[in-house]
C-alpha positions, 0 to 999 in steps of 0.5 A: 391858184384856187382849186376846183373846190375853193372856186365853188365855195366862192359861190355864195348861195345867199347871193343867188337867192337875193339875186333871184328875188330882187333882179328877176321879180323887179324888172319894172317897165317904163313903156312910153306912149306911141312908138317910143322904145321900151325902157327896162330899169337897171338891175338892183345890184347897179348903182347910179342912173342908167348910162347904157342902152341895149337894143333888141327888136320889138314885136314877137320875141324869142328865147335868144334875145330875151336871154341875151338881154338878160345876160348882157346886163350881168356884165360890168360894161352893161350892168346899168343898161336899159333895154330898148325894143325897136326896129327903127334903124336910126334908134338902133344906130345910137344905142350902145349895144344891139342884139338880134336885129340890125343885120350886123355882127361886130363885137368891137361895136357890140352888135350881135345880130345873126340873121344877116346873109353869110353869118356862120359864127360858132362858139368854137372849142369843138362846137359847130352849131351856128350861134343865135344872139344869146350865143353871141353874148355868151361867147363874148361875155360868158366867162366874165359873167361866170367869174363874176358870179363865182367871185373867181378870176376870169382866167382860172381854169375852172371858170373855163370849164364851167364856160364850156359846160354851160354852153354844152348843157344849156346855151347850145340848144337855144342856139340850135332851136333859134336857127332851126337846126335839128337835134338828129340827122334824119329825114323822118318826122319826130316820134313825138312833139316836145313843147316843154323846152325853154324856147317853146315856153318863151314862145308861149309868153308872146301875146295870144292872138285872141287877147283883146289887149295887143298894146305895146305895154302888154307886149313889153310886160310879156318880154320882161317875163321872158327875160326873167324866165330865161335868166332864172334858168341860166343862173340856175344852170351856172349854180348847178355846174359850180356847186354840184357838177364841178366838185364831182370832177375830182371824184371821177378822176380818182375813181378812174385812177383806181379802176384797175383795183376793181377789175383787171380789164379797167372797164369798171369804176366805183364811185366812192360817192355818188355825183354827176359823173357822166360828162366828166367821164366822157371828157376824162376818157378823151383827155386821158386816152382811156382805152378800152372805155369804161363799161360800168359804173358802180355806186351806192343808192343812198336811200336803199343802201343797196348798190347799183351797176349802171351801164355807160351810154354810147353818147352823153345824151343817148339811151343806147349802152356801150354794153348793156347788162345781159339780156337774160337778166333783164326784167328779173328781180330778187331771187329769180335774178340771183338764180339766173345770174348765179350771183347772190343778193341781186335786186333787179335789172332794168328791162333795157339793161342800162342799170341793175342792183345788188344788196352788197358791193361785192354782189354789184362787182360780181354783176359787172364782172360777169356782164363784161364776159357775157 
């Protein structure tokens, strides 16, 4: 059986570069006259003439169907598919797959709409967000897509880990935004507007109302750009998790195993090599039933060669720390901080207390141990 490292090595960076260059930038359209549906040529890695047709609606488009159309063409079954954009029920009926239109969710017939009354499908695996058309495609084809890109067996446990991680870090937000699900349970208005997320950027690719050219051809060109945008970010997310995130899991596991060597409390870990540790830590704490949970993570800053003490957050995406560095240290630097803490070599503590630094490893350990007691 392949190890985590061997799976990630199966990912060829040159293959991704070639894929981006060819597939994302060469999606020519054959827009027919009148009400004829749009046809998108096959991805460059396909051979032979197109034999499958995948439908989605025309008119204004959203992130979910653009990404869904991109992803479904990464599968073996639909790798040579044309994209047909129409709302004509008779046309949709004759297509091989239909996304985000048609009022039917039936994976046995490759129908992936989520707008119909009574639809409540979720991804599963502990996730409860209602799926969009992109989420439906990912639920049924995501493992195949990831395994294909990694050159690994679909049943390999690391493929399953990536399948869940990509959903959590990328796909779930697309499902939630498309279904109008707030990120937080609150009746208060948001403190700021965020129009920088992927769904918002796709929305801005729709034809502007002041554009004099509102033709089907222009709309189809915009939809192709939306497919390229969403597809690029999806594949970059897969690549990050395969090449960077997954190998870090073994590092975090080793650090957790040695946590009592740092402090008898077991609440401090030392990363022997800095890596993406947060999600792994949260998952491994649950899997290994670690109690009390980790409060501080120590690691070396590769640029300054000093050491960092980072407080673990209460939640993965939250800003509140489980145990922030002491309030009397916050905002202080260098000698003033060393004097206040009684620990030589201090560099800084952030004003929020989520991170601090020391010139030596021993100093960082002392900061973490002292902070546990204050």
